[in-house]
TIRO-2110 file (N, C-alpha, C; in Angstrom, 1 decimal):
// TIRO-2110
-37.3, -18.2, -30.2, N, 1, A
-36.1, -16.4, -30.1, CA, 1, A
-35.8, -16.0, -28.8, C, 1, A
-36.9, -15.9, -28.1, N, 2, A
-37.2, -15.7, -27.0, CA, 2, A
-36.4, -16.8, -26.1, C, 2, A
-36.2, -18.1, -26.3, N, 3, A
-35.9, -19.0, -25.6, CA, 3, A
-34.3, -19.2, -26.0, C, 3, A
-33.9, -18.7, -26.8, N, 4, A
-32.2, -18.4, -27.5, CA, 4, A
-31.6, -17.3, -26.8, C, 4, A
-32.6, -16.7, -26.3, N, 5, A
-32.1, -15.0, -26.0, CA, 5, A
-31.9, -15.4, -24.2, C, 5, A
-32.9, -16.3, -23.6, N, 6, A
-32.6, -16.2, -22.0, CA, 6, A
-31.5, -17.8, -22.2, C, 6, A
-31.1, -18.4, -23.2, N, 7, A
-30.0, -19.5, -23.1, CA, 7, A
-28.5, -18.6, -23.0, C, 7, A
-28.3, -17.6, -24.3, N, 8, A
-27.6, -17.1, -24.0, CA, 8, A
-27.3, -16.2, -23.1, C, 8, A
-27.9, -15.3, -22.5, N, 9, A
-28.1, -14.9, -21.5, CA, 9, A
-27.3, -15.6, -20.0, C, 9, A
-27.7, -16.7, -19.8, N, 10, A
-27.2, -17.8, -19.0, CA, 10, A
-25.9, -18.1, -19.0, C, 10, A
-25.9, -18.6, -20.4, N, 11, A
-24.0, -18.9, -21.0, CA, 11, A
-23.3, -18.1, -20.4, C, 11, A
-23.7, -16.7, -20.7, N, 12, A
-23.1, -15.2, -20.3, CA, 12, A
-22.5, -15.1, -18.8, C, 12, A
-23.7, -15.4, -18.2, N, 13, A
-23.6, -15.3, -17.0, CA, 13, A
-22.5, -16.3, -16.3, C, 13, A
-22.9, -17.5, -16.8, N, 14, A
-21.7, -18.5, -16.2, CA, 14, A
-20.5, -17.9, -16.8, C, 14, A
-20.3, -17.4, -17.7, N, 15, A
-19.0, -17.4, -18.1, CA, 15, A
-18.1, -15.8, -17.4, C, 15, A
-19.1, -14.8, -17.1, N, 16, A
-18.3, -13.7, -16.2, CA, 16, A
-18.4, -14.6, -14.4, C, 16, A
-19.4, -15.4, -14.4, N, 17, A
-19.3, -15.6, -12.5, CA, 17, A
-17.6, -16.7, -12.8, C, 17, A
-17.4, -17.3, -14.0, N, 18, A
-16.1, -18.2, -13.8, CA, 18, A
-14.8, -17.1, -14.0, C, 18, A
-15.1, -16.2, -14.5, N, 19, A
-14.0, -15.4, -14.6, CA, 19, A
-13.6, -14.5, -13.3, C, 19, A
-15.1, -14.2, -13.0, N, 20, A
-14.8, -13.6, -11.5, CA, 20, A
-14.0, -14.3, -10.1, C, 20, A
-14.6, -15.8, -10.6, N, 21, A
-13.6, -16.8, -9.5, CA, 21, A
-12.4, -16.8, -9.9, C, 21, A
-12.0, -16.9, -10.6, N, 22, A
-10.4, -17.0, -11.2, CA, 22, A
-9.7, -15.4, -11.1, C, 22, A
-10.2, -14.4, -11.0, N, 23, A
-9.6, -13.1, -10.8, CA, 23, A
-10.0, -13.2, -9.4, C, 23, A
-10.6, -13.8, -8.7, N, 24, A
-10.6, -13.7, -6.5, CA, 24, A
-9.4, -14.2, -6.7, C, 24, A
-9.2, -15.5, -7.0, N, 25, A
-8.1, -16.4, -6.5, CA, 25, A
-7.0, -15.6, -6.9, C, 25, A
-6.6, -15.0, -8.2, N, 26, A
-5.8, -14.5, -8.7, CA, 26, A
-5.2, -13.6, -8.1, C, 26, A
-6.3, -13.0, -7.5, N, 27, A
-5.6, -11.7, -6.6, CA, 27, A
-5.6, -12.0, -5.0, C, 27, A
-5.9, -13.3, -4.8, N, 28, A
-6.2, -13.8, -3.6, CA, 28, A
-4.1, -14.2, -3.0, C, 28, A
-3.2, -14.1, -3.4, N, 29, A
-2.3, -14.1, -3.0, CA, 29, A
-1.2, -12.9, -2.3, C, 29, A
-0.8, -13.9, -1.7, N, 30, A
0.5, -12.8, -0.4, CA, 30, A
1.4, -11.9, -1.7, C, 30, A
2.0, -10.9, -1.0, N, 31, A
3.4, -11.0, -1.2, CA, 31, A
4.4, -11.9, -0.6, C, 31, A
5.6, -12.3, -1.4, N, 32, A
6.6, -12.6, -0.3, CA, 32, A
6.9, -12.5, 0.8, C, 32, A
8.1, -13.2, 1.8, N, 33, A
8.0, -12.3, 3.1, CA, 33, A
9.4, -11.7, 2.3, C, 33, A
9.7, -10.7, 3.3, N, 34, A
11.2, -9.8, 3.0, CA, 34, A
12.2, -11.3, 3.7, C, 34, A
13.1, -11.0, 3.1, N, 35, A
14.0, -12.2, 3.9, CA, 35, A
15.9, -11.9, 3.0, C, 35, A
16.5, -11.0, 4.0, N, 36, A
17.9, -10.6, 3.3, CA, 36, A
18.7, -11.8, 3.8, C, 36, A
19.9, -11.5, 3.3, N, 37, A
20.7, -12.5, 3.0, CA, 37, A
21.5, -12.5, 4.8, C, 37, A
21.6, -13.6, 5.2, N, 38, A
22.5, -13.6, 6.6, CA, 38, A
24.2, -13.3, 6.6, C, 38, A
25.0, -13.1, 7.5, N, 39, A
26.5, -13.0, 7.0, CA, 39, A
27.1, -14.4, 7.9, C, 39, A
27.5, -15.1, 6.7, N, 40, A
28.2, -16.5, 7.1, CA, 40, A
29.5, -16.0, 7.8, C, 40, A
29.9, -16.3, 9.1, N, 41, A
30.5, -15.8, 10.1, CA, 41, A
31.6, -16.9, 9.8, C, 41, A
31.1, -18.2, 9.9, N, 42, A
32.1, -19.3, 9.9, CA, 42, A
31.4, -20.5, 9.3, C, 42, A
32.2, -21.0, 8.1, N, 43, A
31.5, -21.9, 7.4, CA, 43, A
31.7, -23.3, 8.5, C, 43, A
30.3, -24.2, 8.2, N, 44, A
30.9, -25.6, 8.6, CA, 44, A
31.9, -26.2, 8.3, C, 44, A
32.8, -27.4, 9.3, N, 45, A
34.0, -28.0, 9.0, CA, 45, A
33.6, -29.0, 7.6, C, 45, A
34.5, -29.2, 7.3, N, 46, A
34.4, -30.2, 5.8, CA, 46, A
33.9, -31.7, 6.5, C, 46, A
34.6, -31.6, 7.7, N, 47, A
33.9, -33.1, 8.4, CA, 47, A
33.0, -32.8, 10.0, C, 47, A
32.2, -32.1, 9.0, N, 48, A
31.0, -31.8, 10.2, CA, 48, A
30.8, -33.1, 11.1, C, 48, A
30.4, -32.8, 11.8, N, 49, A
30.3, -33.9, 13.0, CA, 49, A
28.7, -33.3, 14.1, C, 49, A
27.7, -33.9, 13.9, N, 50, A
26.4, -33.3, 14.9, CA, 50, A
26.6, -33.5, 15.9, C, 50, A
27.4, -34.2, 16.7, N, 51, A
27.7, -34.3, 18.4, CA, 51, A
29.1, -33.2, 18.7, C, 51, A
29.5, -32.8, 17.2, N, 52, A
30.8, -31.5, 17.8, CA, 52, A
30.2, -30.6, 17.5, C, 52, A
29.3, -29.4, 18.4, N, 53, A
29.4, -28.5, 17.5, CA, 53, A
30.2, -27.1, 17.3, C, 53, A
31.2, -27.4, 17.6, N, 54, A
32.3, -26.6, 16.8, CA, 54, A
32.3, -26.7, 15.4, C, 54, A
32.0, -27.8, 15.0, N, 55, A
31.7, -28.1, 13.5, CA, 55, A
30.7, -27.5, 12.7, C, 55, A
29.9, -26.4, 13.7, N, 56, A
28.7, -26.4, 12.6, CA, 56, A
29.0, -25.0, 11.9, C, 56, A
28.5, -24.1, 11.1, N, 57, A
28.1, -22.8, 10.4, CA, 57, A
27.6, -22.1, 11.4, C, 57, A
28.3, -21.0, 11.6, N, 58, A
27.5, -19.8, 12.4, CA, 58, A
27.4, -18.6, 11.5, C, 58, A
25.8, -18.1, 11.5, N, 59, A
25.4, -17.1, 10.9, CA, 59, A
25.1, -15.9, 12.0, C, 59, A
25.5, -14.7, 11.3, N, 60, A
24.6, -13.6, 12.2, CA, 60, A
24.1, -12.4, 11.4, C, 60, A
23.7, -11.3, 11.7, N, 61, A
22.2, -10.6, 10.7, CA, 61, A
21.7, -11.4, 10.1, C, 61, A
20.7, -12.1, 10.6, N, 62, A
19.8, -12.8, 10.6, CA, 62, A
18.5, -12.1, 10.6, C, 62, A
17.6, -12.5, 9.4, N, 63, A
16.4, -11.4, 8.9, CA, 63, A
15.5, -11.2, 10.2, C, 63, A
14.9, -10.4, 10.5, N, 64, A
14.1, -10.0, 11.9, CA, 64, A
12.7, -9.7, 11.2, C, 64, A
11.8, -9.4, 12.4, N, 65, A
10.4, -9.5, 12.0, CA, 65, A
10.4, -9.1, 13.3, C, 65, A
8.7, -8.2, 13.1, N, 66, A
8.2, -7.6, 14.5, CA, 66, A
7.7, -8.7, 15.3, C, 66, A
8.2, -8.3, 16.8, N, 67, A
7.4, -9.2, 17.9, CA, 67, A
6.1, -9.8, 17.7, C, 67, A
5.3, -11.0, 18.2, N, 68, A
4.0, -11.4, 18.3, CA, 68, A
3.7, -11.5, 16.4, C, 68, A
4.5, -11.4, 15.8, N, 69, A
3.3, -11.4, 14.3, CA, 69, A
2.8, -12.8, 14.3, C, 69, A
3.8, -13.9, 14.5, N, 70, A
3.5, -15.4, 14.5, CA, 70, A
2.8, -15.8, 15.0, C, 70, A
1.9, -17.0, 14.5, N, 71, A
0.6, -18.1, 15.3, CA, 71, A
0.8, -19.1, 16.0, C, 71, A
0.6, -19.0, 17.1, N, 72, A
1.6, -20.7, 17.9, CA, 72, A
0.2, -21.6, 17.4, C, 72, A
0.9, -22.7, 17.4, N, 73, A
0.0, -23.8, 16.7, CA, 73, A
0.1, -24.8, 17.6, C, 73, A
-0.5, -25.8, 17.9, N, 74, A
-1.0, -26.9, 18.4, CA, 74, A
-0.3, -28.2, 18.0, C, 74, A
0.5, -28.8, 18.6, N, 75, A
0.5, -30.2, 18.4, CA, 75, A
-0.2, -31.4, 18.6, C, 75, A
0.0, -32.4, 17.5, N, 76, A
-1.1, -32.9, 17.7, CA, 76, A
-1.6, -33.7, 19.3, C, 76, A
-0.6, -34.0, 20.0, N, 77, A
-0.7, -34.1, 21.5, CA, 77, A
-0.8, -33.1, 22.1, C, 77, A
-1.1, -31.9, 21.9, N, 78, A
-1.5, -30.7, 22.4, CA, 78, A
-0.9, -29.8, 23.0, C, 78, A
0.7, -30.2, 23.0, N, 79, A
1.8, -29.4, 23.5, CA, 79, A
1.9, -28.3, 22.3, C, 79, A
2.7, -27.4, 22.6, N, 80, A
3.1, -26.0, 21.8, CA, 80, A
3.8, -26.4, 20.3, C, 80, A
3.6, -26.3, 19.3, N, 81, A
4.7, -26.5, 18.5, CA, 81, A
5.9, -25.6, 18.4, C, 81, A
7.2, -25.6, 18.1, N, 82, A
8.2, -25.0, 18.0, CA, 82, A
8.4, -23.5, 18.3, C, 82, A
7.8, -22.6, 17.1, N, 83, A
7.9, -21.5, 16.7, CA, 83, A
6.6, -21.2, 16.4, C, 83, A
6.2, -19.9, 16.3, N, 84, A
5.0, -19.1, 15.7, CA, 84, A
5.1, -19.1, 14.3, C, 84, A
4.1, -19.3, 13.7, N, 85, A
4.4, -19.4, 12.3, CA, 85, A
3.5, -18.3, 11.5, C, 85, A
4.0, -18.1, 10.6, N, 86, A
3.0, -17.2, 9.7, CA, 86, A
3.4, -17.6, 8.1, C, 86, A
2.2, -18.1, 7.3, N, 87, A
2.3, -18.6, 6.2, CA, 87, A
1.9, -17.4, 4.8, C, 87, A
2.6, -17.0, 3.8, N, 88, A
2.7, -16.5, 2.5, CA, 88, A
2.1, -17.3, 1.8, C, 88, A
1.0, -17.0, 1.3, N, 89, A
0.3, -17.9, 0.3, CA, 89, A
0.7, -17.6, -1.2, C, 89, A
1.8, -17.8, -2.1, N, 90, A
2.2, -17.0, -3.1, CA, 90, A
1.5, -17.7, -4.5, C, 90, A
1.9, -17.2, -5.4, N, 91, A
1.9, -18.1, -6.6, CA, 91, A
2.7, -18.8, -7.2, C, 91, A
3.9, -18.8, -6.7, N, 92, A
5.3, -19.5, -7.4, CA, 92, A
5.8, -20.4, -6.0, C, 92, A
5.0, -20.0, -4.4, N, 93, A
5.7, -20.9, -3.8, CA, 93, A
4.8, -20.7, -2.5, C, 93, A
5.0, -21.8, -1.5, N, 94, A
4.2, -21.4, -0.1, CA, 94, A
5.5, -21.1, 1.0, C, 94, A
5.4, -20.1, 1.9, N, 95, A
6.4, -19.7, 2.5, CA, 95, A
5.9, -19.7, 3.7, C, 95, A
6.8, -20.4, 4.9, N, 96, A
6.4, -20.5, 6.1, CA, 96, A
7.3, -19.9, 6.9, C, 96, A
7.0, -18.9, 7.7, N, 97, A
7.7, -18.2, 8.6, CA, 97, A
7.9, -18.5, 9.7, C, 97, A
9.0, -18.8, 10.0, N, 98, A
9.3, -19.4, 11.6, CA, 98, A
9.9, -18.1, 12.5, C, 98, A
9.4, -17.6, 13.7, N, 99, A
9.7, -16.6, 14.1, CA, 99, A
10.5, -17.0, 15.8, C, 99, A
11.6, -16.7, 16.1, N, 100, A
12.1, -16.7, 17.2, CA, 100, A
12.8, -15.5, 17.9, C, 100, A
12.2, -14.7, 19.3, N, 101, A
13.0, -14.0, 19.9, CA, 101, A
13.9, -14.5, 20.8, C, 101, A
14.8, -13.8, 20.4, N, 102, A
16.5, -14.1, 21.4, CA, 102, A
16.6, -13.2, 22.6, C, 102, A
16.7, -14.2, 23.6, N, 103, A
16.7, -13.9, 24.8, CA, 103, A
17.6, -12.8, 25.5, C, 103, A
17.8, -12.3, 26.4, N, 104, A
19.0, -11.5, 26.7, CA, 104, A
19.9, -12.4, 27.3, C, 104, A
19.5, -13.6, 27.7, N, 105, A
20.6, -14.3, 28.9, CA, 105, A
21.5, -15.1, 27.9, C, 105, A
21.0, -15.8, 26.3, N, 106, A
22.0, -16.5, 25.4, CA, 106, A
21.6, -16.1, 24.3, C, 106, A
22.9, -15.8, 23.6, N, 107, A
23.1, -15.4, 22.3, CA, 107, A
22.9, -16.1, 21.5, C, 107, A
23.9, -17.3, 21.4, N, 108, A
24.3, -18.5, 20.5, CA, 108, A
22.9, -19.3, 20.3, C, 108, A
22.1, -19.8, 19.6, N, 109, A
21.6, -21.0, 19.3, CA, 109, A
21.8, -21.8, 18.3, C, 109, A
21.5, -23.1, 18.1, N, 110, A
21.5, -23.5, 16.9, CA, 110, A
20.4, -24.3, 16.9, C, 110, A
20.9, -24.6, 15.5, N, 111, A
19.1, -25.0, 14.7, CA, 111, A
19.6, -26.6, 13.8, C, 111, A
18.0, -26.6, 13.3, N, 112, A
18.4, -27.6, 12.0, CA, 112, A
17.0, -27.7, 11.7, C, 112, A
16.9, -27.7, 10.3, N, 113, A
16.1, -28.2, 9.7, CA, 113, A
15.8, -29.3, 8.3, C, 113, A
14.7, -30.5, 8.6, N, 114, A
14.9, -31.7, 8.2, CA, 114, A
14.5, -32.0, 6.8, C, 114, A
14.7, -32.3, 6.1, N, 115, A
14.3, -32.8, 4.5, CA, 115, A
13.4, -34.3, 5.0, C, 115, A
12.4, -34.0, 4.1, N, 116, A
11.1, -34.8, 4.5, CA, 116, A
9.7, -34.0, 5.3, C, 116, A
10.4, -32.9, 5.8, N, 117, A
9.3, -32.2, 6.7, CA, 117, A
8.1, -31.6, 5.3, C, 117, A
6.9, -31.3, 6.0, N, 118, A
5.8, -31.2, 4.9, CA, 118, A
4.9, -30.3, 5.5, C, 118, A
4.1, -29.3, 4.6, N, 119, A
2.8, -29.2, 5.0, CA, 119, A
1.8, -30.5, 4.3, C, 119, A
0.8, -30.7, 5.4, N, 120, A
0.1, -31.4, 4.9, CA, 120, A
-1.4, -31.2, 4.5, C, 120, A
-2.1, -31.3, 3.4, N, 121, A
-3.6, -30.9, 3.4, CA, 121, A
-4.3, -32.0, 4.2, C, 121, A
-5.0, -30.9, 5.4, N, 122, A
-5.4, -31.7, 6.7, CA, 122, A
-6.8, -32.4, 5.8, C, 122, A
-7.4, -32.3, 5.0, N, 123, A
-8.5, -32.7, 4.4, CA, 123, A
-8.1, -33.9, 3.2, C, 123, A
-7.3, -34.1, 2.3, N, 124, A
-7.0, -34.9, 1.6, CA, 124, A
-5.6, -35.8, 1.7, C, 124, A
-4.5, -35.2, 2.7, N, 125, A
-3.6, -35.8, 2.9, CA, 125, A
-2.3, -35.5, 2.1, C, 125, A
-2.4, -34.8, 0.8, N, 126, A
-1.6, -34.8, 0.3, CA, 126, A
-0.4, -33.9, 0.7, C, 126, A
1.2, -34.4, 0.5, N, 127, A
1.9, -33.3, 1.1, CA, 127, A
2.9, -32.8, 0.3, C, 127, A
3.3, -31.5, 0.8, N, 128, A
4.1, -30.5, -0.1, CA, 128, A
5.2, -30.3, 0.6, C, 128, A
6.1, -31.1, 0.2, N, 129, A
7.3, -31.1, 0.6, CA, 129, A
8.3, -29.5, 0.4, C, 129, A
9.2, -29.7, 1.7, N, 130, A
9.4, -28.6, 2.4, CA, 130, A
11.0, -29.1, 1.2, C, 130, A
11.3, -27.7, 0.4, N, 131, A
12.3, -27.4, -0.5, CA, 131, A
13.3, -27.0, -0.2, C, 131, A
13.8, -25.5, 0.5, N, 132, A
14.9, -25.2, 1.3, CA, 132, A
14.1, -24.3, 2.4, C, 132, A
15.1, -24.1, 2.8, N, 133, A
15.5, -23.0, 4.3, CA, 133, A
16.2, -22.0, 3.4, C, 133, A
15.6, -20.9, 3.2, N, 134, A
16.4, -20.1, 2.3, CA, 134, A
17.7, -19.2, 3.2, C, 134, A
18.8, -19.2, 2.5, N, 135, A
20.1, -18.9, 2.9, CA, 135, A
20.5, -19.5, 3.9, C, 135, A
20.1, -20.9, 4.5, N, 136, A
20.7, -21.6, 5.3, CA, 136, A
20.9, -23.2, 5.1, C, 136, A
21.6, -24.1, 5.4, N, 137, A
21.9, -25.3, 5.0, CA, 137, A
20.5, -25.9, 5.7, C, 137, A
20.1, -27.5, 5.2, N, 138, A
19.3, -28.3, 5.8, CA, 138, A
20.2, -29.6, 5.8, C, 138, A
19.5, -30.3, 7.0, N, 139, A
20.2, -31.7, 7.5, CA, 139, A
21.5, -31.5, 8.4, C, 139, A
22.0, -30.1, 8.7, N, 140, A
23.0, -29.6, 9.2, CA, 140, A
22.5, -28.8, 10.7, C, 140, A
23.2, -29.0, 11.8, N, 141, A
22.8, -27.8, 12.4, CA, 141, A
23.7, -26.8, 12.2, C, 141, A
23.2, -25.5, 12.8, N, 142, A
24.0, -24.5, 12.3, CA, 142, A
23.7, -23.3, 13.5, C, 142, A
24.5, -22.7, 13.8, N, 143, A
24.6, -21.5, 14.9, CA, 143, A
23.8, -20.3, 14.2, C, 143, A
23.0, -19.4, 15.2, N, 144, A
22.8, -18.4, 14.8, CA, 144, A
23.5, -17.4, 16.3, C, 144, A
23.9, -16.1, 15.9, N, 145, A
24.2, -15.2, 17.4, CA, 145, A
24.3, -13.4, 17.1, C, 145, A
24.5, -13.3, 18.0, N, 146, A
24.5, -11.5, 17.8, CA, 146, A
23.5, -10.9, 17.8, C, 146, A
22.4, -11.5, 18.1, N, 147, A
21.1, -10.6, 18.2, CA, 147, A
20.1, -10.6, 19.4, C, 147, A
21.0, -10.8, 20.3, N, 148, A
19.8, -10.6, 21.2, CA, 148, A
18.4, -9.2, 21.4, C, 148, A
17.2, -9.9, 22.3, N, 149, A
16.1, -9.1, 22.0, CA, 149, A
15.7, -8.9, 21.1, C, 149, A
16.1, -9.3, 19.7, N, 150, A
15.7, -9.4, 18.3, CA, 150, A
15.0, -10.8, 18.0, C, 150, A
13.9, -10.5, 16.9, N, 151, A
12.9, -11.4, 16.7, CA, 151, A
13.6, -11.9, 15.6, C, 151, A
14.4, -13.1, 15.4, N, 152, A
15.0, -13.5, 13.7, CA, 152, A
14.0, -14.5, 13.2, C, 152, A
13.8, -14.5, 12.3, N, 153, A
13.4, -15.3, 11.4, CA, 153, A
13.7, -16.3, 9.9, C, 153, A
13.2, -17.2, 10.2, N, 154, A
13.5, -18.7, 9.2, CA, 154, A
12.7, -18.6, 8.1, C, 154, A
12.7, -18.7, 6.6, N, 155, A
11.7, -18.8, 5.9, CA, 155, A
12.0, -19.7, 5.2, C, 155, A
10.6, -20.9, 5.3, N, 156, A
10.8, -22.1, 4.9, CA, 156, A
10.3, -22.5, 3.5, C, 156, A
10.6, -22.7, 2.3, N, 157, A
9.9, -22.8, 1.1, CA, 157, A
9.3, -23.8, 0.9, C, 157, A
7.7, -24.0, 0.4, N, 158, A
7.3, -25.1, -0.1, CA, 158, A
6.3, -25.1, -1.2, C, 158, A
6.3, -26.3, -2.1, N, 159, A
5.7, -26.0, -3.4, CA, 159, A
4.3, -25.1, -2.9, C, 159, A
3.7, -24.4, -4.3, N, 160, A
2.5, -23.7, -4.0, CA, 160, A
1.2, -24.4, -3.4, C, 160, A
0.1, -24.1, -3.1, N, 161, A
-0.6, -24.7, -2.7, CA, 161, A
-1.9, -24.4, -3.1, C, 161, A
-2.5, -25.1, -4.0, N, 162, A
-3.5, -25.2, -4.5, CA, 162, A
-4.8, -24.6, -3.9, C, 162, A
-5.7, -23.7, -4.8, N, 163, A
-6.9, -22.9, -3.6, CA, 163, A
-7.5, -23.9, -3.4, C, 163, A
-8.0, -25.1, -3.6, N, 164, A
-8.7, -25.9, -2.7, CA, 164, A
-8.3, -26.6, -1.0, C, 164, A
-6.9, -26.1, -1.1, N, 165, A
-6.6, -26.5, 0.2, CA, 165, A
-6.5, -25.3, 1.1, C, 165, A
-7.8, -26.1, 2.0, N, 166, A
-8.2, -24.6, 3.4, CA, 166, A
-7.2, -25.0, 4.6, C, 166, A
-7.3, -26.3, 5.1, N, 167, A
-6.8, -26.5, 6.1, CA, 167, A
-5.1, -27.0, 6.0, C, 167, A
-4.3, -27.4, 6.9, N, 168, A
-2.8, -27.7, 6.7, CA, 168, A
-2.6, -28.4, 8.2, C, 168, A
-1.5, -29.6, 8.2, N, 169, A
-0.9, -29.5, 9.3, CA, 169, A
0.7, -29.4, 8.7, C, 169, A
1.2, -28.8, 9.8, N, 170, A
2.5, -28.6, 9.5, CA, 170, A
3.4, -30.0, 10.0, C, 170, A
4.3, -30.5, 9.6, N, 171, A
5.1, -31.7, 9.6, CA, 171, A
6.3, -31.9, 9.7, C, 171, A
7.0, -31.9, 10.7, N, 172, A
8.4, -31.8, 11.0, CA, 172, A
9.0, -33.3, 11.1, C, 172, A
9.8, -33.6, 10.1, N, 173, A
10.4, -35.1, 9.7, CA, 173, A
11.4, -35.2, 11.0, C, 173, A
11.4, -36.3, 11.4, N, 174, A
12.4, -37.0, 12.7, CA, 174, A
14.1, -36.9, 11.8, C, 174, A
14.9, -36.9, 12.7, N, 175, A
16.3, -37.2, 12.4, CA, 175, A
17.0, -37.3, 13.7, C, 175, A
18.6, -37.5, 13.3, N, 176, A
19.2, -38.1, 14.8, CA, 176, A
19.4, -37.5, 15.8, C, 176, A
19.1, -37.9, 16.8, N, 177, A
18.8, -37.1, 18.0, CA, 177, A
20.7, -36.5, 18.7, C, 177, A
20.9, -35.7, 19.2, N, 178, A
22.0, -35.6, 20.3, CA, 178, A
21.4, -34.4, 21.3, C, 178, A
22.7, -33.9, 22.0, N, 179, A
22.4, -33.4, 22.9, CA, 179, A
21.9, -32.2, 23.4, C, 179, A
20.9, -32.3, 23.9, N, 180, A
20.0, -30.8, 23.9, CA, 180, A
19.2, -30.1, 22.8, C, 180, A
18.8, -31.7, 21.9, N, 181, A
18.4, -31.6, 20.5, CA, 181, A
17.4, -32.6, 20.3, C, 181, A
16.1, -33.0, 20.2, N, 182, A
15.6, -34.1, 20.3, CA, 182, A
15.5, -34.4, 18.7, C, 182, A
15.8, -35.6, 18.1, N, 183, A
15.2, -35.9, 16.7, CA, 183, A
14.2, -36.2, 16.3, C, 183, A
12.9, -36.5, 17.9, N, 184, A
11.7, -37.0, 17.0, CA, 184, A
10.9, -36.1, 16.4, C, 184, A
10.0, -36.6, 15.5, N, 185, A
9.1, -35.8, 14.3, CA, 185, A
8.1, -34.8, 15.7, C, 185, A
7.3, -34.1, 14.8, N, 186, A
5.8, -33.7, 15.1, CA, 186, A
5.3, -33.3, 14.1, C, 186, A
4.1, -33.6, 14.5, N, 187, A
2.8, -32.8, 13.5, CA, 187, A
1.9, -31.7, 14.3, C, 187, A
1.5, -31.2, 13.2, N, 188, A
0.6, -30.0, 14.4, CA, 188, A
-0.9, -30.4, 14.2, C, 188, A
-1.9, -29.8, 15.1, N, 189, A
-3.4, -30.1, 14.8, CA, 189, A
-3.7, -29.7, 13.6, C, 189, A
-4.7, -29.7, 12.8, N, 190, A
-5.3, -29.1, 11.4, CA, 190, A
-5.7, -27.7, 11.6, C, 190, A
-5.2, -26.6, 11.4, N, 191, A
-4.9, -25.5, 11.5, CA, 191, A
-5.7, -24.4, 9.7, C, 191, A
-6.9, -23.9, 9.9, N, 192, A
-6.8, -22.8, 8.7, CA, 192, A
-6.0, -22.2, 8.2, C, 192, A
-5.5, -22.0, 6.7, N, 193, A
-4.2, -21.4, 6.1, CA, 193, A
-4.8, -20.0, 6.5, C, 193, A
-5.5, -19.6, 6.7, N, 194, A
-6.2, -18.0, 6.5, CA, 194, A
-5.7, -17.5, 7.4, C, 194, A
-6.0, -18.4, 8.9, N, 195, A
-6.0, -18.2, 10.7, CA, 195, A
-4.3, -17.6, 10.3, C, 195, A
-3.5, -18.4, 9.4, N, 196, A
-1.8, -18.0, 9.9, CA, 196, A
-1.2, -16.8, 8.5, C, 196, A
-1.8, -16.7, 7.6, N, 197, A
-1.7, -15.5, 7.1, CA, 197, A
-1.2, -14.2, 7.7, C, 197, A
-0.6, -13.4, 6.7, N, 198, A
-0.1, -12.1, 7.8, CA, 198, A
-1.2, -11.1, 7.8, C, 198, A
-2.2, -11.2, 6.6, N, 199, A
-3.1, -10.3, 7.1, CA, 199, A
-4.2, -10.7, 8.2, C, 199, A
-4.0, -11.7, 8.7, N, 200, A
-5.4, -12.5, 9.7, CA, 200, A
-5.2, -11.4, 11.1, C, 200, A
-4.0, -11.5, 11.5, N, 201, A
-4.1, -10.6, 12.6, CA, 201, A
-4.5, -9.0, 12.3, C, 201, A
-4.1, -8.6, 11.5, N, 202, A
-4.6, -7.0, 11.0, CA, 202, A
-6.4, -7.3, 11.1, C, 202, A
-6.4, -8.6, 10.5, N, 203, A
-8.3, -8.1, 10.1, CA, 203, A
-9.1, -8.8, 11.8, C, 203, A
-8.3, -9.1, 12.9, N, 204, A
-8.7, -9.2, 14.1, CA, 204, A
-8.5, -8.2, 14.8, C, 204, A
-7.0, -7.4, 14.6, N, 205, A
-6.8, -6.2, 14.9, CA, 205, A
-8.3, -4.9, 14.8, C, 205, A
-8.5, -4.9, 13.2, N, 206, A
-9.3, -3.9, 12.4, CA, 206, A
-11.1, -4.2, 13.5, C, 206, A
-11.4, -5.4, 13.5, N, 207, A
-12.5, -5.6, 13.9, CA, 207, A
-13.3, -4.5, 14.9, C, 207, A
-14.5, -3.8, 14.9, N, 208, A
-14.9, -3.1, 15.9, CA, 208, A
-15.1, -3.9, 17.1, C, 208, A
-14.6, -3.0, 18.1, N, 209, A
-14.8, -3.7, 19.3, CA, 209, A
-16.5, -3.9, 20.0, C, 209, A
-17.2, -4.6, 20.4, N, 210, A
-18.3, -4.6, 20.8, CA, 210, A
-18.9, -3.6, 21.7, C, 210, A
-19.9, -3.1, 21.5, N, 211, A
-20.4, -2.1, 22.4, CA, 211, A
-21.7, -2.6, 23.2, C, 211, A
-21.7, -2.6, 24.4, N, 212, A
-23.1, -3.3, 25.3, CA, 212, A
-24.1, -2.0, 25.4, C, 212, A
-25.1, -2.7, 25.9, N, 213, A
-26.5, -1.2, 26.0, CA, 213, A
-25.5, -0.1, 26.9, C, 213, A
-26.0, 1.4, 27.1, N, 214, A
-25.7, 1.9, 27.9, CA, 214, A
-26.9, 2.2, 29.0, C, 214, A
-27.2, 2.1, 29.9, N, 215, A
-28.4, 1.8, 31.0, CA, 215, A
-28.1, 2.8, 31.6, C, 215, A
-28.9, 3.7, 32.3, N, 216, A
-29.3, 4.5, 33.0, CA, 216, A
-30.3, 4.2, 34.2, C, 216, A
END
């Protein structure tokens, strides 16, 4: 009888442990990032031409973000990747936010996001393909303008990442080159997902500063 009770207690503890683990994982999601609809000031020409920037769509009132929120990630070759990154790990999708502070000297900028880009599980090699860039076209260049000195944000959408994925590489697929835009693809060094999530910088800021001895 005593042996049966011990086994029942052990089974109960295992079930409680499993439930707790699932609860922790379920509660470890981020809220999706805010992303308002920009204003399409000019649609792309029907005969869009990569080498004629007059044919590009043009957008204004793009979603903004606080300056300095994203994290710079180095490429495998040691160079700095294009824009600061923030990852929102949500239940329905993974959102990668790219932030760009528009300088005073130049208001108009053109961009392109390419099919085949992905988040790569740095440990297993699985690829989670880019599904869309919210509110913007893919595989076509487009302009943004009218937001000098503001930090504009692009929200890229990928499939949800399983909890087992701890480190990723951000892969940008190659595409045709044009003047002022290289089509060469790139891939970042492995980086911890938690280091890119929105709470990461807050946790760093909230850490108590070390205080040494007071010597008199």
